[in-house]
ChimeraX commands (.cxc) that place a marker at each C-alpha (Angstrom):
marker #1 position -18.59,5.05,-3.07 radius 0.5
marker #1 position -18.65,7.49,-1.17 radius 0.5
marker #1 position -16.35,8.81,1.29 radius 0.5
marker #1 position -16.68,8.33,5.25 radius 0.5
marker #1 position -14.79,10.11,7.02 radius 0.5
marker #1 position -12.57,13.16,6.40 radius 0.5
marker #1 position -9.50,14.42,7.77 radius 0.5
marker #1 position -9.57,11.38,10.50 radius 0.5
marker #1 position -5.64,12.40,12.37 radius 0.5
marker #1 position -3.31,9.32,12.91 radius 0.5
marker #1 position -0.49,12.02,14.39 radius 0.5
marker #1 position 0.46,15.43,15.29 radius 0.5
marker #1 position 1.68,16.53,11.86 radius 0.5
marker #1 position -1.27,18.54,10.26 radius 0.5
marker #1 position -0.17,15.95,7.23 radius 0.5
marker #1 position -0.77,13.06,8.62 radius 0.5
marker #1 position -4.44,12.82,8.29 radius 0.5
marker #1 position -6.45,10.61,6.17 radius 0.5
marker #1 position -9.78,9.74,4.94 radius 0.5
marker #1 position -11.98,7.10,4.33 radius 0.5
marker #1 position -13.84,5.57,1.05 radius 0.5
marker #1 position -16.58,3.12,1.56 radius 0.5
marker #1 position -19.42,1.00,-0.63 radius 0.5
marker #1 position -23.22,2.05,1.08 radius 0.5
marker #1 position -24.34,0.04,3.44 radius 0.5
marker #1 position -20.43,-1.36,4.07 radius 0.5
marker #1 position -20.79,-4.63,6.46 radius 0.5
marker #1 position -17.59,-6.28,7.54 radius 0.5
marker #1 position -16.00,-5.16,3.96 radius 0.5
marker #1 position -11.46,-6.04,3.96 radius 0.5
marker #1 position -9.88,-2.87,3.68 radius 0.5
marker #1 position -7.23,-1.25,1.64 radius 0.5
marker #1 position -5.00,1.45,3.42 radius 0.5
marker #1 position -4.19,3.34,-0.58 radius 0.5
marker #1 position -0.79,4.51,0.08 radius 0.5
marker #1 position -0.09,7.50,-3.02 radius 0.5
marker #1 position 2.93,10.13,-3.68 radius 0.5
marker #1 position 3.94,12.55,-0.15 radius 0.5
marker #1 position 0.88,15.63,-0.07 radius 0.5
marker #1 position -1.41,14.52,-3.00 radius 0.5
marker #1 position -4.16,13.22,-0.64 radius 0.5
marker #1 position -6.76,14.66,-3.69 radius 0.5
marker #1 position -5.10,13.21,-6.57 radius 0.5
marker #1 position -5.88,9.78,-5.78 radius 0.5
marker #1 position -9.93,9.97,-4.27 radius 0.5
marker #1 position -10.42,8.56,-8.25 radius 0.5
marker #1 position -8.20,5.56,-7.62 radius 0.5
marker #1 position -9.61,4.85,-3.62 radius 0.5
marker #1 position -13.16,5.32,-4.79 radius 0.5
marker #1 position -12.24,2.42,-8.00 radius 0.5
marker #1 position -11.01,0.80,-5.21 radius 0.5
marker #1 position -14.47,1.17,-3.04 radius 0.5
marker #1 position -16.91,-0.18,-5.65 radius 0.5
marker #1 position -15.08,-3.00,-6.00 radius 0.5
marker #1 position -16.26,-4.03,-2.27 radius 0.5
marker #1 position -13.14,-2.90,0.21 radius 0.5
marker #1 position -13.29,-0.04,2.95 radius 0.5
marker #1 position -10.33,2.36,1.34 radius 0.5
marker #1 position -8.29,4.45,4.17 radius 0.5
marker #1 position -6.12,7.32,1.81 radius 0.5
marker #1 position -3.80,9.15,4.62 radius 0.5
marker #1 position -1.57,12.18,3.70 radius 0.5
marker #1 position 2.07,12.55,4.33 radius 0.5
marker #1 position 4.73,14.80,4.73 radius 0.5
marker #1 position 7.39,15.34,1.88 radius 0.5
marker #1 position 10.73,14.33,2.92 radius 0.5
marker #1 position 14.09,13.39,1.90 radius 0.5
marker #1 position 15.14,10.86,1.24 radius 0.5
marker #1 position 11.85,9.82,-0.19 radius 0.5
marker #1 position 12.22,7.04,2.22 radius 0.5
marker #1 position 13.48,8.29,5.31 radius 0.5
marker #1 position 12.25,5.70,8.65 radius 0.5
marker #1 position 10.10,8.32,9.98 radius 0.5
marker #1 position 7.67,8.40,7.21 radius 0.5
marker #1 position 7.71,4.83,7.13 radius 0.5
marker #1 position 6.48,4.97,10.43 radius 0.5
marker #1 position 4.17,7.05,9.73 radius 0.5
marker #1 position 2.74,4.77,7.31 radius 0.5
marker #1 position 2.99,2.24,10.16 radius 0.5
marker #1 position 0.87,4.79,11.63 radius 0.5
marker #1 position -1.92,4.96,9.63 radius 0.5
marker #1 position -1.85,1.73,8.60 radius 0.5
marker #1 position -2.65,0.56,12.86 radius 0.5
marker #1 position -5.10,3.74,12.58 radius 0.5
marker #1 position -7.26,2.79,9.66 radius 0.5
marker #1 position -7.87,-0.46,11.49 radius 0.5
marker #1 position -8.34,0.98,14.77 radius 0.5
marker #1 position -12.07,2.66,12.77 radius 0.5
marker #1 position -12.70,-0.36,10.63 radius 0.5
marker #1 position -15.64,-1.65,12.60 radius 0.5
marker #1 position -17.17,2.51,12.53 radius 0.5
marker #1 position -17.01,2.22,8.61 radius 0.5
marker #1 position -18.00,-0.81,7.38 radius 0.5
marker #1 position -14.73,-2.54,7.69 radius 0.5
marker #1 position -12.76,-5.77,8.66 radius 0.5
marker #1 position -9.48,-5.22,10.41 radius 0.5
marker #1 position -8.86,-8.88,10.07 radius 0.5
marker #1 position -8.82,-8.95,6.50 radius 0.5
marker #1 position -6.66,-5.42,5.74 radius 0.5
marker #1 position -3.86,-5.26,2.71 radius 0.5
marker #1 position -1.39,-2.75,1.65 radius 0.5
marker #1 position -1.44,-0.86,-1.53 radius 0.5
marker #1 position 1.13,1.84,-3.32 radius 0.5
marker #1 position 1.44,4.13,-6.27 radius 0.5
marker #1 position 5.11,5.46,-6.62 radius 0.5
marker #1 position 6.69,6.13,-3.89 radius 0.5
marker #1 position 3.62,5.18,-1.49 radius 0.5
marker #1 position 4.15,1.59,-3.06 radius 0.5
marker #1 position 7.75,1.41,-1.19 radius 0.5
marker #1 position 6.15,2.18,1.70 radius 0.5
marker #1 position 3.03,0.18,1.62 radius 0.5
marker #1 position 6.09,-2.89,0.92 radius 0.5
marker #1 position 8.25,-1.76,3.92 radius 0.5
marker #1 position 5.87,-1.94,6.35 radius 0.5
marker #1 position 4.68,-4.93,4.86 radius 0.5
marker #1 position 8.65,-7.15,4.79 radius 0.5
marker #1 position 10.24,-5.28,7.74 radius 0.5
marker #1 position 8.59,-5.93,10.53 radius 0.5
marker #1 position 10.26,-3.85,12.85 radius 0.5
marker #1 position 7.52,-1.38,12.27 radius 0.5
marker #1 position 3.99,-2.76,11.98 radius 0.5
marker #1 position 5.63,-4.03,15.21 radius 0.5
marker #1 position 6.63,-0.55,17.04 radius 0.5
marker #1 position 2.76,0.08,16.53 radius 0.5
marker #1 position 1.95,-3.20,18.17 radius 0.5
marker #1 position 0.13,-4.53,15.26 radius 0.5
marker #1 position 2.22,-6.98,13.81 radius 0.5
marker #1 position 0.38,-9.17,11.53 radius 0.5
marker #1 position -2.38,-6.64,10.32 radius 0.5
marker #1 position -0.71,-6.32,6.81 radius 0.5
marker #1 position -2.10,-9.61,5.37 radius 0.5
marker #1 position -1.76,-8.94,1.75 radius 0.5
marker #1 position 0.01,-5.87,-0.19 radius 0.5
marker #1 position 0.06,-4.82,-4.28 radius 0.5
marker #1 position 2.72,-1.63,-4.95 radius 0.5
marker #1 position 1.93,0.23,-8.11 radius 0.5
marker #1 position 4.75,1.61,-10.35 radius 0.5
marker #1 position 7.41,1.13,-7.18 radius 0.5
marker #1 position 10.48,1.45,-6.92 radius 0.5
marker #1 position 11.77,-0.83,-4.51 radius 0.5
marker #1 position 16.04,-0.67,-4.41 radius 0.5
marker #1 position 16.90,-4.13,-7.04 radius 0.5
marker #1 position 19.47,-1.44,-7.88 radius 0.5
marker #1 position 20.44,0.15,-4.53 radius 0.5
marker #1 position 24.06,-0.34,-4.11 radius 0.5
marker #1 position 24.13,2.13,-1.05 radius 0.5
marker #1 position 21.64,2.54,1.18 radius 0.5
marker #1 position 22.96,3.78,4.97 radius 0.5
marker #1 position 18.97,3.75,6.10 radius 0.5
marker #1 position 18.08,0.03,5.12 radius 0.5
marker #1 position 14.88,1.40,3.66 radius 0.5
marker #1 position 14.56,-0.31,1.01 radius 0.5
marker #1 position 12.48,-3.38,0.49 radius 0.5
marker #1 position 14.47,-6.01,-1.06 radius 0.5
marker #1 position 16.39,-6.10,1.78 radius 0.5
marker #1 position 13.61,-7.72,3.40 radius 0.5
marker #1 position 12.62,-10.11,1.37 radius 0.5
marker #1 position 11.99,-13.42,3.44 radius 0.5
marker #1 position 10.03,-16.46,3.12 radius 0.5
marker #1 position 6.44,-15.57,5.52 radius 0.5
marker #1 position 5.70,-12.67,3.78 radius 0.5
marker #1 position 2.27,-11.79,3.16 radius 0.5
marker #1 position 1.83,-11.75,-0.56 radius 0.5
marker #1 position 2.69,-9.41,-2.60 radius 0.5
marker #1 position 1.72,-8.03,-5.51 radius 0.5
marker #1 position 3.21,-5.55,-8.39 radius 0.5
marker #1 position 1.98,-4.12,-11.59 radius 0.5
marker #1 position 4.12,-1.96,-13.86 radius 0.5
marker #1 position 2.05,-0.45,-16.70 radius 0.5
marker #1 position 2.88,-1.31,-20.15 radius 0.5
marker #1 position 2.45,2.85,-21.54 radius 0.5
marker #1 position 4.66,3.62,-17.83 radius 0.5
marker #1 position 7.32,5.85,-19.65 radius 0.5
marker #1 position 9.06,7.07,-16.06 radius 0.5
marker #1 position 9.42,3.86,-13.63 radius 0.5
marker #1 position 10.84,0.65,-15.81 radius 0.5
marker #1 position 9.37,-3.16,-15.59 radius 0.5
marker #1 position 12.75,-4.21,-14.44 radius 0.5
marker #1 position 12.78,-3.45,-10.90 radius 0.5
marker #1 position 9.32,-4.71,-10.51 radius 0.5
marker #1 position 10.39,-7.70,-12.06 radius 0.5
marker #1 position 13.13,-7.92,-10.03 radius 0.5
marker #1 position 11.72,-7.41,-6.77 radius 0.5
marker #1 position 9.39,-10.30,-7.96 radius 0.5
marker #1 position 11.98,-13.15,-8.21 radius 0.5
marker #1 position 13.32,-12.14,-5.33 radius 0.5
marker #1 position 10.86,-12.78,-3.40 radius 0.5
marker #1 position 10.28,-16.26,-4.43 radius 0.5
marker #1 position 13.59,-16.72,-5.23 radius 0.5
marker #1 position 13.64,-16.17,-1.18 radius 0.5
marker #1 position 10.36,-18.58,-0.39 radius 0.5
marker #1 position 7.85,-15.72,-0.48 radius 0.5
marker #1 position 4.87,-15.17,-2.55 radius 0.5
marker #1 position 4.44,-12.35,-5.24 radius 0.5
marker #1 position 2.42,-11.97,-8.61 radius 0.5
marker #1 position 4.26,-9.83,-11.49 radius 0.5
marker #1 position 1.77,-7.87,-13.94 radius 0.5
marker #1 position 2.10,-6.16,-16.48 radius 0.5
marker #1 position -1.37,-3.97,-16.78 radius 0.5
marker #1 position -2.67,-2.09,-19.57 radius 0.5
marker #1 position -2.15,1.75,-20.26 radius 0.5
marker #1 position -0.32,3.26,-16.61 radius 0.5
marker #1 position -1.01,1.53,-13.19 radius 0.5
marker #1 position -3.15,3.93,-12.50 radius 0.5
marker #1 position -5.48,3.52,-15.10 radius 0.5
marker #1 position -9.15,1.49,-14.30 radius 0.5
marker #1 position -7.82,-1.66,-15.78 radius 0.5
marker #1 position -4.67,-2.12,-13.38 radius 0.5
marker #1 position -6.88,-0.76,-10.18 radius 0.5
marker #1 position -9.51,-3.99,-11.16 radius 0.5
marker #1 position -6.40,-5.75,-11.30 radius 0.5
marker #1 position -5.19,-5.41,-8.03 radius 0.5
marker #1 position -8.01,-5.45,-6.42 radius 0.5
marker #1 position -9.16,-9.24,-7.84 radius 0.5
marker #1 position -5.87,-10.08,-5.87 radius 0.5
marker #1 position -6.81,-8.05,-2.65 radius 0.5
marker #1 position -10.52,-10.58,-2.79 radius 0.5
marker #1 position -7.66,-13.57,-3.54 radius 0.5
marker #1 position -6.12,-12.57,-0.88 radius 0.5
marker #1 position -8.42,-11.61,1.69 radius 0.5
marker #1 position -11.64,-13.06,0.98 radius 0.5
marker link #1:1,2 radius 0.2
marker link #1:2,3 radius 0.2
marker link #1:3,4 radius 0.2
marker link #1:4,5 radius 0.2
marker link #1:5,6 radius 0.2
marker link #1:6,7 radius 0.2
marker link #1:7,8 radius 0.2
marker link #1:8,9 radius 0.2
marker link #1:9,10 radius 0.2
marker link #1:10,11 radius 0.2
marker link #1:11,12 radius 0.2
marker link #1:12,13 radius 0.2
marker link #1:13,14 radius 0.2
marker link #1:14,15 radius 0.2
marker link #1:15,16 radius 0.2
marker link #1:16,17 radius 0.2
marker link #1:17,18 radius 0.2
marker link #1:18,19 radius 0.2
marker link #1:19,20 radius 0.2
marker link #1:20,21 radius 0.2
marker link #1:21,22 radius 0.2
marker link #1:22,23 radius 0.2
marker link #1:23,24 radius 0.2
marker link #1:24,25 radius 0.2
marker link #1:25,26 radius 0.2
marker link #1:26,27 radius 0.2
marker link #1:27,28 radius 0.2
marker link #1:28,29 radius 0.2
marker link #1:29,30 radius 0.2
marker link #1:30,31 radius 0.2
marker link #1:31,32 radius 0.2
marker link #1:32,33 radius 0.2
marker link #1:33,34 radius 0.2
marker link #1:34,35 radius 0.2
marker link #1:35,36 radius 0.2
marker link #1:36,37 radius 0.2
marker link #1:37,38 radius 0.2
marker link #1:38,39 radius 0.2
marker link #1:39,40 radius 0.2
marker link #1:40,41 radius 0.2
marker link #1:41,42 radius 0.2
marker link #1:42,43 radius 0.2
marker link #1:43,44 radius 0.2
marker link #1:44,45 radius 0.2
marker link #1:45,46 radius 0.2
marker link #1:46,47 radius 0.2
marker link #1:47,48 radius 0.2
marker link #1:48,49 radius 0.2
marker link #1:49,50 radius 0.2
marker link #1:50,51 radius 0.2
marker link #1:51,52 radius 0.2
marker link #1:52,53 radius 0.2
marker link #1:53,54 radius 0.2
marker link #1:54,55 radius 0.2
marker link #1:55,56 radius 0.2
marker link #1:56,57 radius 0.2
marker link #1:57,58 radius 0.2
marker link #1:58,59 radius 0.2
marker link #1:59,60 radius 0.2
marker link #1:60,61 radius 0.2
marker link #1:61,62 radius 0.2
marker link #1:62,63 radius 0.2
marker link #1:63,64 radius 0.2
marker link #1:64,65 radius 0.2
marker link #1:65,66 radius 0.2
marker link #1:66,67 radius 0.2
marker link #1:67,68 radius 0.2
marker link #1:68,69 radius 0.2
marker link #1:69,70 radius 0.2
marker link #1:70,71 radius 0.2
marker link #1:71,72 radius 0.2
marker link #1:72,73 radius 0.2
marker link #1:73,74 radius 0.2
marker link #1:74,75 radius 0.2
marker link #1:75,76 radius 0.2
marker link #1:76,77 radius 0.2
marker link #1:77,78 radius 0.2
marker link #1:78,79 radius 0.2
marker link #1:79,80 radius 0.2
marker link #1:80,81 radius 0.2
marker link #1:81,82 radius 0.2
marker link #1:82,83 radius 0.2
marker link #1:83,84 radius 0.2
marker link #1:84,85 radius 0.2
marker link #1:85,86 radius 0.2
marker link #1:86,87 radius 0.2
marker link #1:87,88 radius 0.2
marker link #1:88,89 radius 0.2
marker link #1:89,90 radius 0.2
marker link #1:90,91 radius 0.2
marker link #1:91,92 radius 0.2
marker link #1:92,93 radius 0.2
marker link #1:93,94 radius 0.2
marker link #1:94,95 radius 0.2
marker link #1:95,96 radius 0.2
marker link #1:96,97 radius 0.2
marker link #1:97,98 radius 0.2
marker link #1:98,99 radius 0.2
marker link #1:99,100 radius 0.2
marker link #1:100,101 radius 0.2
marker link #1:101,102 radius 0.2
marker link #1:102,103 radius 0.2
marker link #1:103,104 radius 0.2
marker link #1:104,105 radius 0.2
marker link #1:105,106 radius 0.2
marker link #1:106,107 radius 0.2
marker link #1:107,108 radius 0.2
marker link #1:108,109 radius 0.2
marker link #1:109,110 radius 0.2
marker link #1:110,111 radius 0.2
marker link #1:111,112 radius 0.2
marker link #1:112,113 radius 0.2
marker link #1:113,114 radius 0.2
marker link #1:114,115 radius 0.2
marker link #1:115,116 radius 0.2
marker link #1:116,117 radius 0.2
marker link #1:117,118 radius 0.2
marker link #1:118,119 radius 0.2
marker link #1:119,120 radius 0.2
marker link #1:120,121 radius 0.2
marker link #1:121,122 radius 0.2
marker link #1:122,123 radius 0.2
marker link #1:123,124 radius 0.2
marker link #1:124,125 radius 0.2
marker link #1:125,126 radius 0.2
marker link #1:126,127 radius 0.2
marker link #1:127,128 radius 0.2
marker link #1:128,129 radius 0.2
marker link #1:129,130 radius 0.2
marker link #1:130,131 radius 0.2
marker link #1:131,132 radius 0.2
marker link #1:132,133 radius 0.2
marker link #1:133,134 radius 0.2
marker link #1:134,135 radius 0.2
marker link #1:135,136 radius 0.2
marker link #1:136,137 radius 0.2
marker link #1:137,138 radius 0.2
marker link #1:138,139 radius 0.2
marker link #1:139,140 radius 0.2
marker link #1:140,141 radius 0.2
marker link #1:141,142 radius 0.2
marker link #1:142,143 radius 0.2
marker link #1:143,144 radius 0.2
marker link #1:144,145 radius 0.2
marker link #1:145,146 radius 0.2
marker link #1:146,147 radius 0.2
marker link #1:147,148 radius 0.2
marker link #1:148,149 radius 0.2
marker link #1:149,150 radius 0.2
marker link #1:150,151 radius 0.2
marker link #1:151,152 radius 0.2
marker link #1:152,153 radius 0.2
marker link #1:153,154 radius 0.2
marker link #1:154,155 radius 0.2
marker link #1:155,156 radius 0.2
marker link #1:156,157 radius 0.2
marker link #1:157,158 radius 0.2
marker link #1:158,159 radius 0.2
marker link #1:159,160 radius 0.2
marker link #1:160,161 radius 0.2
marker link #1:161,162 radius 0.2
marker link #1:162,163 radius 0.2
marker link #1:163,164 radius 0.2
marker link #1:164,165 radius 0.2
marker link #1:165,166 radius 0.2
marker link #1:166,167 radius 0.2
marker link #1:167,168 radius 0.2
marker link #1:168,169 radius 0.2
marker link #1:169,170 radius 0.2
marker link #1:170,171 radius 0.2
marker link #1:171,172 radius 0.2
marker link #1:172,173 radius 0.2
marker link #1:173,174 radius 0.2
marker link #1:174,175 radius 0.2
marker link #1:175,176 radius 0.2
marker link #1:176,177 radius 0.2
marker link #1:177,178 radius 0.2
marker link #1:178,179 radius 0.2
marker link #1:179,180 radius 0.2
marker link #1:180,181 radius 0.2
marker link #1:181,182 radius 0.2
marker link #1:182,183 radius 0.2
marker link #1:183,184 radius 0.2
marker link #1:184,185 radius 0.2
marker link #1:185,186 radius 0.2
marker link #1:186,187 radius 0.2
marker link #1:187,188 radius 0.2
marker link #1:188,189 radius 0.2
marker link #1:189,190 radius 0.2
marker link #1:190,191 radius 0.2
marker link #1:191,192 radius 0.2
marker link #1:192,193 radius 0.2
marker link #1:193,194 radius 0.2
marker link #1:194,195 radius 0.2
marker link #1:195,196 radius 0.2
marker link #1:196,197 radius 0.2
marker link #1:197,198 radius 0.2
marker link #1:198,199 radius 0.2
marker link #1:199,200 radius 0.2
marker link #1:200,201 radius 0.2
marker link #1:201,202 radius 0.2
marker link #1:202,203 radius 0.2
marker link #1:203,204 radius 0.2
marker link #1:204,205 radius 0.2
marker link #1:205,206 radius 0.2
marker link #1:206,207 radius 0.2
marker link #1:207,208 radius 0.2
marker link #1:208,209 radius 0.2
marker link #1:209,210 radius 0.2
marker link #1:210,211 radius 0.2
marker link #1:211,212 radius 0.2
marker link #1:212,213 radius 0.2
marker link #1:213,214 radius 0.2
marker link #1:214,215 radius 0.2
marker link #1:215,216 radius 0.2
marker link #1:216,217 radius 0.2
marker link #1:217,218 radius 0.2
marker link #1:218,219 radius 0.2
marker link #1:219,220 radius 0.2
marker link #1:220,221 radius 0.2
view
């Protein structure tokens, strides 16, 4: 596994850059866009490499720190990065017709927003690009009572959304399981498809990434 592209721009801001990872000899592989926490791209390289080792071309975008963390401009950045990943697919052994998004922490909510709120991918002319989505240790707004910017994924659950996988760490004392469990229940109640998994250890440990990779292979292959 290796990094096959570094600092590809998807916008004008210095933080609007992404790296691509792929197995040696990659050809026609499904693609994943991995959103981590903001301004922390390097910390997620081991996760990107672990997913690439399981048969994916993986994009790892960076993005600016903003407040609130799910500002509409930040979600728009995530859509831009995903569209740019698709444009680079063929050059690096990926298949843009089989593209999923995955996120950790704040990045999990970003992945869910661009999957569920159709305005963001429509704005980059890629309305049906995302075929599956996964969240690791995410907070999806199930306890939110006031959201003036309408940036909570739970507000956009819909029956025709791509399949969604939600993982939380059995040993994670930072993000409570109830958010993922309730979010998954609301997706299914709306007629959508979701899986919720308690991952052994923490959500960036190898077992959780293997579970997420298995979901994406089922959804994208």
